[in-house]
Backbone as numpy.savetxt, mean C-alpha at the origin, in Angstrom:
# Nx Ny Nz CAx CAy CAz Cx Cy Cz
7.84 5.78 9.79 7.74 4.49 10.56 8.04 3.18 9.61
9.06 2.61 9.44 8.97 1.49 8.30 9.46 0.12 9.00
8.92 -0.95 8.83 9.07 -2.25 9.47 8.94 -3.38 8.66
9.59 -4.32 8.83 9.51 -5.83 8.03 8.42 -6.53 8.58
7.74 -7.22 8.04 6.69 -8.25 8.49 6.97 -9.54 7.69
6.61 -10.58 8.69 7.04 -11.94 7.88 6.14 -12.21 6.72
4.87 -11.65 6.76 4.13 -12.14 5.52 4.30 -11.46 4.36
4.65 -12.15 3.28 5.05 -11.71 2.15 3.91 -11.62 1.16
3.50 -10.46 0.53 2.65 -10.22 -0.44 3.04 -8.97 -1.14
1.87 -8.82 -2.33 2.70 -7.27 -3.01 2.15 -6.70 -4.46
2.88 -5.51 -4.38 2.88 -4.87 -5.58 4.14 -4.88 -6.23
4.51 -5.48 -7.54 5.74 -6.02 -7.83 6.60 -4.66 -8.13
7.84 -4.99 -8.28 8.88 -4.01 -9.08 8.89 -2.44 -8.34
8.68 -2.62 -7.04 8.56 -0.90 -6.64 9.70 -0.55 -6.30
10.25 0.18 -6.91 11.78 0.53 -7.06 12.04 2.01 -6.55
13.43 2.24 -6.01 13.53 3.87 -5.79 14.29 4.29 -6.91
14.07 5.65 -7.10 14.54 6.20 -8.42 15.94 6.35 -8.21
16.78 6.54 -7.00 18.26 6.62 -7.00 18.76 5.89 -7.36
18.50 4.44 -7.15 19.49 3.25 -7.37 18.68 2.26 -8.35
19.29 1.71 -9.23 18.55 0.57 -10.00 18.04 -0.59 -9.47
17.15 -1.15 -9.92 16.48 -2.57 -9.19 17.30 -3.53 -9.45
17.83 -4.48 -8.71 18.63 -5.67 -8.97 18.00 -6.67 -8.11
18.32 -7.89 -8.67 17.90 -9.21 -7.96 18.99 -9.47 -6.96
18.57 -10.12 -5.71 19.51 -10.48 -4.76 20.36 -11.63 -5.19
21.64 -11.55 -4.76 22.43 -12.80 -5.04 22.62 -13.84 -3.90
21.99 -13.54 -2.63 21.88 -14.24 -1.74 20.92 -15.33 -1.49
21.49 -16.61 -1.37 20.35 -17.83 -1.70 19.39 -17.82 -0.61
19.42 -16.88 0.60 18.50 -17.06 1.38 17.28 -16.05 1.05
17.59 -15.09 -0.10 16.47 -14.12 -0.37 15.58 -14.70 -1.51
15.25 -15.90 -1.31 14.17 -16.86 -2.37 13.13 -16.82 -1.55
11.98 -16.63 -1.98 10.72 -16.97 -1.35 9.91 -17.70 -2.23
9.02 -18.78 -1.72 8.07 -19.38 -2.47 8.62 -20.51 -3.58
10.09 -20.42 -3.38 10.77 -21.52 -4.35 11.45 -20.67 -5.61
10.57 -19.64 -6.25 11.15 -19.19 -7.40 11.19 -17.73 -7.32
10.73 -16.97 -6.38 10.60 -15.56 -6.34 12.00 -15.04 -5.44
12.48 -14.05 -6.04 13.91 -13.55 -5.68 13.49 -11.81 -5.16
14.17 -11.70 -4.02 14.06 -10.62 -3.49 14.92 -9.33 -4.33
13.98 -8.15 -4.39 14.35 -6.97 -5.16 15.43 -6.16 -4.29
16.44 -5.80 -4.66 17.33 -4.97 -3.97 17.01 -3.54 -4.46
17.08 -2.69 -3.72 16.76 -1.15 -3.60 15.30 -0.69 -4.21
14.60 -1.49 -3.67 13.04 -1.55 -3.75 12.71 -0.29 -2.96
11.67 0.30 -3.30 11.13 1.39 -2.40 10.26 0.83 -1.35
9.87 -0.14 -1.63 8.91 -0.97 -0.56 9.98 -1.79 0.40
9.27 -1.90 1.47 10.27 -2.43 2.64 10.51 -3.90 2.34
9.74 -4.61 1.53 10.38 -6.00 1.09 9.51 -6.28 -0.37
10.17 -6.51 -1.27 9.39 -7.11 -2.54 10.12 -8.24 -3.19
9.39 -9.24 -3.82 10.06 -10.25 -4.36 9.43 -10.25 -6.12
10.41 -10.98 -6.98 9.82 -11.12 -8.16 10.13 -12.33 -8.94
9.70 -12.74 -9.74 9.82 -13.92 -10.49 10.92 -13.79 -11.58
11.96 -14.55 -11.87 12.85 -14.15 -12.76 12.17 -14.55 -14.16
12.93 -13.78 -15.20 12.60 -14.02 -16.65 11.05 -13.81 -16.91
10.56 -12.59 -16.45 9.26 -12.12 -16.68 9.57 -11.32 -17.73
8.67 -11.39 -18.94 8.58 -10.35 -19.85 7.81 -9.32 -19.68
8.23 -8.06 -18.79 7.51 -7.20 -18.39 6.93 -6.27 -19.52
7.62 -6.28 -20.69 7.31 -5.30 -21.81 6.12 -5.55 -22.48
5.43 -6.78 -22.22 4.18 -7.20 -23.01 3.22 -6.63 -22.34
3.03 -5.99 -20.90 2.15 -5.64 -20.13 1.86 -4.12 -20.47
0.63 -3.97 -20.86 0.12 -2.33 -21.19 -1.06 -1.92 -19.99
-1.37 -2.63 -19.19 -2.46 -2.33 -18.24 -2.45 -3.08 -16.78
-2.90 -2.61 -15.84 -3.09 -2.91 -14.59 -4.50 -3.11 -14.14
-4.79 -3.96 -13.50 -6.48 -4.23 -13.08 -6.31 -4.53 -11.56
-7.11 -4.22 -10.76 -6.97 -4.48 -9.26 -8.36 -5.45 -9.24
-7.95 -7.01 -9.19 -9.19 -7.90 -9.22 -9.79 -8.08 -7.81
-8.72 -7.59 -6.56 -9.23 -8.02 -5.24 -8.45 -7.03 -4.31
-9.53 -6.40 -3.58 -8.67 -5.47 -2.52 -9.42 -5.27 -1.05
-8.86 -5.48 -0.24 -9.57 -5.66 1.09 -8.88 -4.53 2.21
-9.56 -3.86 2.80 -9.10 -3.23 4.15 -9.54 -3.76 5.38
-8.91 -3.94 6.28 -9.30 -4.43 7.68 -8.63 -3.75 8.79
-9.38 -3.94 9.83 -8.67 -3.90 11.10 -7.68 -4.80 11.92
-7.20 -5.62 11.14 -6.50 -6.87 11.48 -4.94 -6.05 12.00
-4.41 -6.68 13.07 -2.86 -6.59 13.46 -2.29 -7.79 13.62
-1.02 -7.77 13.78 -0.27 -8.83 14.21 -0.55 -9.26 15.54
-0.25 -10.66 15.96 -0.51 -10.96 17.37 0.07 -10.24 18.51
1.31 -9.62 17.87 2.07 -8.83 19.24 1.76 -7.51 19.26
0.97 -7.09 18.44 0.40 -5.52 18.50 -0.32 -5.32 19.63
-0.06 -4.09 20.44 -0.55 -3.59 21.51 -1.22 -2.44 21.23
-2.56 -2.09 21.19 -3.18 -1.06 20.92 -3.00 0.05 21.80
-3.07 1.69 21.32 -2.65 2.59 22.22 -3.68 2.69 23.25
-3.52 3.30 24.18 -4.47 3.51 25.31 -5.43 4.64 25.08
-6.53 4.60 25.46 -7.63 5.42 25.28 -7.88 6.13 26.54
-7.75 7.72 26.59 -7.89 8.40 27.59 -9.42 8.39 27.72
-10.18 7.79 28.83 -11.57 7.67 28.63 -12.10 9.24 29.29
-11.41 9.74 30.26 -11.72 11.17 30.48 -12.05 12.16 29.50
-10.89 11.95 28.33 -10.86 13.05 27.52 -11.68 12.56 26.38
-11.45 11.06 25.92 -11.80 10.77 24.43 -13.21 10.18 24.81
-13.55 9.83 25.79 -15.03 9.01 26.27 -14.92 7.59 26.19
-15.75 7.01 26.73 -15.87 5.40 26.80 -16.28 4.75 25.32
-16.54 5.64 24.44 -17.03 5.00 23.01 -15.74 5.12 22.05
-14.72 5.81 22.23 -13.81 6.07 21.64 -13.16 4.86 21.16
-12.61 4.65 19.79 -12.11 3.50 19.21 -11.10 3.71 18.00
-10.33 2.80 18.14 -9.38 2.91 16.78 -9.50 1.92 15.59
-10.92 1.50 16.04 -11.13 0.30 14.73 -12.01 1.24 13.79
-11.73 1.09 12.46 -12.60 2.18 11.36 -13.76 1.40 11.13
-14.72 1.79 11.14 -16.06 1.15 10.75 -16.06 0.89 9.37
-17.02 -0.16 9.10 -17.02 -0.74 8.00 -17.11 0.12 6.70
-17.83 1.10 6.86 -18.00 2.50 5.77 -16.58 2.79 5.59
-15.93 3.18 6.55 -14.49 3.92 6.33 -13.59 2.67 5.43
-13.70 1.54 5.92 -12.80 0.62 5.32 -13.39 0.35 3.77
-14.44 0.51 3.57 -14.86 0.35 1.97 -14.39 1.64 1.47
-14.51 2.66 2.14 -13.71 4.05 1.35 -12.44 3.88 1.06
-11.62 3.22 2.00 -10.27 2.93 2.02 -10.04 2.21 0.66
-10.91 1.17 0.38 -10.83 0.34 -0.89 -10.74 1.05 -2.09
-12.03 2.04 -2.03 -12.38 2.58 -3.12 -11.34 3.88 -3.55
-10.84 4.50 -2.56 -9.92 5.64 -2.78 -8.72 4.89 -3.35
-8.13 3.70 -2.77 -7.04 3.16 -3.64 -7.24 2.81 -5.08
-8.23 2.21 -5.45 -8.80 1.91 -6.90 -8.65 3.35 -7.57
-9.27 4.47 -7.10 -9.27 5.61 -7.63 -8.00 6.31 -7.95
-7.13 6.20 -6.91 -5.86 6.51 -7.09 -5.18 5.82 -8.06
-5.35 4.39 -8.13 -4.75 3.73 -9.15 -5.16 4.12 -10.80
-6.41 4.40 -11.07 -6.88 4.94 -12.16 -6.43 6.16 -12.45
-6.20 7.15 -11.52 -5.60 8.30 -11.65 -4.14 8.23 -12.11
-3.63 7.43 -11.73 -2.10 6.92 -12.05 -1.74 6.48 -13.21
-2.65 5.32 -13.52 -2.39 4.65 -14.59 -3.64 5.04 -15.90
-3.39 6.36 -16.25 -4.52 6.71 -17.00 -4.13 6.65 -18.51
-4.84 7.44 -19.39 -4.81 7.28 -20.77 -3.43 8.17 -21.37
-2.75 8.90 -20.37 -1.78 9.57 -20.84 -0.36 8.97 -20.59
-0.54 7.75 -19.85 0.52 6.82 -19.58 0.57 5.48 -20.50
1.93 4.88 -20.60 2.15 4.00 -21.22 1.39 2.76 -20.87
0.76 2.82 -19.41 -0.02 1.71 -18.84 -1.39 2.31 -18.57
-2.54 1.67 -18.74 -3.61 2.25 -18.38 -4.44 1.12 -17.49
-5.15 1.83 -16.42 -6.06 1.01 -15.86 -7.23 0.30 -16.35
-7.39 -0.71 -16.40 -8.42 -1.60 -16.98 -9.40 -2.17 -16.08
-10.63 -2.07 -16.58 -11.81 -2.65 -15.52 -11.92 -4.31 -16.14
-11.23 -4.70 -17.17 -11.06 -6.03 -17.44 -9.73 -6.48 -17.47
-9.40 -7.85 -18.01 -8.41 -8.32 -17.84 -8.10 -9.36 -18.99
-6.86 -9.06 -19.74 -6.49 -9.84 -21.02 -4.91 -10.45 -20.67
-4.27 -10.83 -21.65 -3.07 -11.53 -21.45 -2.12 -10.60 -21.29
-2.38 -9.23 -21.62 -1.32 -8.18 -21.39 -1.62 -7.33 -20.14
-2.09 -7.85 -19.23 -2.66 -7.01 -17.92 -1.87 -7.58 -16.83
-1.45 -6.77 -15.88 -0.94 -7.08 -14.67 -2.34 -7.13 -13.60
-2.48 -8.27 -13.03 -3.59 -8.38 -12.22 -3.13 -8.03 -10.38
-3.73 -7.25 -9.79 -3.20 -6.73 -8.53 -4.34 -7.42 -7.26
-3.78 -7.99 -6.32 -4.51 -8.25 -5.38 -3.93 -7.51 -4.09
-5.02 -6.50 -3.47 -4.21 -5.69 -2.70 -4.90 -5.90 -1.19
-4.01 -5.77 -0.06 -4.61 -5.92 1.20 -4.00 -4.82 1.90
-4.80 -3.83 2.49 -4.40 -2.79 3.31 -4.78 -3.20 4.71
-3.74 -3.36 5.58 -3.95 -3.81 6.90 -3.16 -3.15 8.14
-3.16 -3.66 9.04 -2.47 -3.08 10.45 -2.51 -1.62 10.29
-3.56 -0.92 10.32 -3.76 0.32 10.20 -3.71 0.73 11.65
-2.67 1.68 11.93 -2.49 2.29 13.16 -2.49 3.65 13.47
-3.62 4.08 13.85 -4.36 5.49 14.11 -3.42 6.22 15.14
-3.09 7.47 14.90 -2.46 8.09 15.91 -3.35 8.73 16.96
-4.58 8.47 16.73 -5.76 9.36 17.64 -7.12 8.48 17.31
-8.09 8.03 18.43 -9.18 7.48 18.12 -10.05 8.05 16.98
-10.91 7.22 16.37 -11.62 7.58 15.32 -12.29 8.93 15.50
-12.38 10.12 14.82 -12.95 11.34 15.17 -14.24 11.13 15.60
-15.15 10.75 15.05 -16.59 10.70 15.44 -16.82 10.06 16.57
-15.65 9.26 16.86 -16.18 8.37 18.14 -15.72 8.99 19.53
-14.75 10.12 19.27 -14.30 10.75 20.51 -15.52 11.75 21.01
-15.48 11.69 22.44 -16.38 12.52 23.21 -16.27 14.07 22.97
-14.67 14.39 22.82 -14.50 15.96 22.69 -14.92 16.31 21.21
-15.07 15.34 20.25 -15.57 15.70 19.11 -16.76 16.65 18.96
-17.92 16.30 19.99 -19.06 16.84 20.01 -18.93 18.28 20.80
-17.91 18.54 21.41 -17.85 19.68 22.26 -16.72 20.58 21.79
-16.52 20.47 20.66 -15.51 21.27 19.96 -13.95 21.13 20.48
-13.86 19.95 21.04 -12.44 19.50 21.69 -11.58 19.29 20.46
-10.41 19.46 20.65 -9.13 19.19 19.53 -8.29 18.16 20.02
-7.90 17.20 19.11 -6.57 16.36 19.20 -5.69 16.76 18.41
-4.28 16.79 18.96 -3.15 17.23 17.86 -2.28 15.75 17.81
-2.10 15.47 16.77 -0.90 14.42 16.51 0.26 14.76 15.49
1.17 13.78 15.71 2.19 14.01 14.92 1.86 13.62 13.37
1.22 12.77 13.09 0.48 12.34 11.73 -0.51 11.32 12.07
-1.43 11.13 10.84 -2.63 10.28 11.09 -2.21 9.17 11.52
-1.02 8.51 11.19 -0.81 6.94 11.78 0.07 6.46 10.27
-0.19 5.24 10.64 0.50 4.39 9.43 -0.40 3.28 8.87
-0.13 2.57 7.88 -0.88 1.48 7.63 0.02 0.47 6.70
-0.28 -0.75 6.49 0.63 -1.70 5.64 -0.09 -2.08 4.29
0.54 -2.17 3.25 0.17 -2.56 2.10 0.77 -3.94 1.70
-0.11 -4.90 1.58 0.21 -6.20 1.03 -0.37 -6.17 -0.47
0.53 -6.86 -1.38 -0.16 -6.99 -2.52 0.59 -8.18 -3.28
0.03 -8.67 -4.41 0.29 -9.87 -4.95 0.09 -9.35 -6.66
0.89 -9.56 -7.34 0.99 -9.25 -8.91 0.79 -10.57 -9.39
-0.44 -10.63 -10.40 -0.09 -11.89 -11.34 -0.50 -11.54 -12.73
0.09 -12.28 -13.69 -0.04 -12.68 -14.89 -1.55 -12.68 -15.28
-2.01 -11.74 -16.17 -3.63 -11.56 -16.65 -3.69 -12.98 -17.30
-2.91 -13.59 -17.99 -3.25 -14.79 -18.77 -3.20 -16.17 -18.19
-1.84 -16.17 -17.33 -1.68 -17.47 -16.68 -2.52 -17.47 -15.34
-2.68 -16.47 -14.71 -2.84 -16.22 -13.53 -1.64 -16.63 -12.46
-0.54 -16.62 -12.94 0.55 -17.28 -11.82 0.79 -15.81 -11.38
1.52 -16.06 -10.02 2.15 -14.84 -9.07 3.59 -14.66 -9.71
3.54 -13.32 -10.25 4.95 -13.03 -10.71 5.66 -12.09 -9.73
5.16 -11.50 -8.76 5.75 -10.63 -7.89 4.83 -10.63 -6.56
5.52 -9.90 -5.42 4.80 -9.74 -4.21 5.72 -8.79 -3.64
4.77 -7.81 -2.74 5.56 -6.95 -2.06 4.79 -6.57 -0.73
5.62 -5.76 0.11 4.76 -5.28 1.67 5.68 -4.27 1.79
4.85 -3.01 2.22 5.42 -1.94 2.81 4.43 -1.38 4.01
5.21 -0.68 5.12 4.39 -0.06 5.85 4.87 1.56 5.61
3.72 2.28 5.38 4.10 3.73 5.04 3.23 4.85 6.02
3.90 5.86 6.32 2.99 7.11 7.14 3.44 8.28 6.26
2.49 9.14 6.48 2.50 10.42 5.70 3.36 11.40 6.45
2.63 12.71 6.57 3.63 13.78 6.94 3.83 13.53 8.51
4.99 14.01 8.61 5.76 13.84 10.00 5.54 15.40 10.64
4.53 15.96 11.15 4.52 17.17 11.68 3.32 17.26 12.66
3.22 17.99 13.56 2.15 18.03 14.56 1.08 18.90 13.87
-0.21 18.47 14.19 -1.17 19.07 13.70 -2.49 18.53 14.14
-3.53 19.40 13.88 -5.01 18.98 14.44 -5.54 17.69 13.78
-5.80 16.67 14.27 -6.23 15.35 13.82 -7.79 15.37 13.73
-7.97 15.52 12.49 -9.30 15.56 11.90 -9.51 14.67 10.82
-10.77 14.19 10.40 -11.10 13.25 9.37 -10.60 13.95 8.11
-10.58 15.30 7.75 -10.28 15.87 6.47 -8.60 15.64 6.57
-7.88 15.90 7.44 -6.44 15.78 7.30 -6.10 14.27 7.41
-6.71 13.38 7.91 -6.38 12.13 7.92 -6.48 11.53 6.39
-7.81 11.69 5.87 -7.92 11.50 4.36 -6.84 11.80 3.32
-6.50 13.03 3.84 -5.46 13.93 2.93 -4.07 12.72 2.96
-3.64 12.39 4.17 -2.65 11.52 4.55 -2.62 10.12 3.85
-3.96 9.46 3.76 -4.24 8.38 3.10 -3.84 8.59 1.47
-4.38 9.76 1.14 -4.01 9.84 -0.31 -2.80 9.88 -0.90
-1.98 10.52 0.04 -0.60 10.84 0.14 0.12 9.50 0.03
-0.23 8.47 0.62 0.44 7.09 0.98 0.11 6.41 -0.18
-1.29 6.54 -0.65 -1.78 5.82 -1.81 -0.90 6.10 -3.08
-0.90 7.52 -3.20 0.07 7.95 -4.40 1.29 7.64 -4.42
2.13 7.61 -3.45 3.52 7.15 -3.13 3.50 5.53 -3.62
2.48 4.72 -3.26 2.70 3.49 -3.63 2.31 3.13 -5.11
1.36 3.82 -5.72 1.16 4.01 -7.26 1.99 4.49 -7.85
2.92 5.49 -7.64 3.93 5.88 -8.36 5.18 5.32 -8.39
5.39 4.50 -7.15 6.39 3.54 -7.02 6.31 2.45 -7.91
5.10 1.85 -8.21 4.89 0.84 -9.05 5.11 1.34 -10.64
4.64 2.38 -11.03 4.79 2.87 -12.20 6.38 3.31 -12.66
6.82 4.05 -11.69 8.32 4.31 -12.00 9.19 3.16 -12.16
8.91 2.04 -11.51 9.66 0.62 -11.37 9.42 0.22 -12.93
8.13 0.39 -13.46 7.97 -0.29 -14.86 8.50 0.58 -15.84
8.69 1.97 -15.50 9.34 2.80 -16.52 10.85 2.46 -16.41
11.46 2.09 -15.46 12.83 1.54 -15.10 13.06 0.35 -16.00
12.05 -0.63 -15.82 12.11 -1.91 -16.39 12.14 -1.83 -17.77
11.28 -1.02 -18.57 11.23 -0.95 -20.01 12.23 -0.08 -20.72
12.85 0.80 -19.93 13.90 1.70 -20.33 15.20 0.60 -20.60
15.46 -0.26 -19.43 16.66 -1.03 -19.38 16.33 -2.01 -20.48
15.33 -2.46 -20.66 15.03 -3.54 -21.90 15.33 -3.08 -23.26
14.94 -1.82 -23.28 15.10 -1.18 -24.71 16.50 -0.47 -25.08
17.46 -0.53 -24.17 18.59 -0.04 -24.29 19.61 -1.22 -24.86
């Protein structure tokens, strides 16, 4: 499931391997005055600043990351079967779960941008660092939180087509000037097959989504550097 949302934020230059990244030639595809829409982006919507020297960057750093239970105003939460799931069932992720979502994203970024890659993850920022601000939001679960379900304690089982979906909003800034140089937004879901809905499977889906986002950024940077060197 993929949708476009009006709020633009992002992880820059997230491209598709099958088609080259290009800048839109449409006048309306300009945001915030000087950010141009990227065509063929793997993300639902991505914008980038013109004339950025992407070759100078050799590291990324996540300076800010938040995960929340927020949704758009028009969001209608799924109905809870009180008879089956119980009166305490909820789709809201507890604070401990939100913190884990944040930590897992940073862990995936560190694994993707490791010492074997041209770009590494750094815990500090310098002029050659891309600084990311990440927001993980509009998390839509396919079933209430496992521990909140009444049937969880009586060996009950819930089967869903997938764990659900989530939205990534990100902003990329230059490490030296702190200037916004790219933004992006994307809704992603993992496996599309019916299976038992448990915390173990759900976290597997989260990591799959995170890995896809991190690799999209890395692959786009590879494409940019390759084109500049030719």
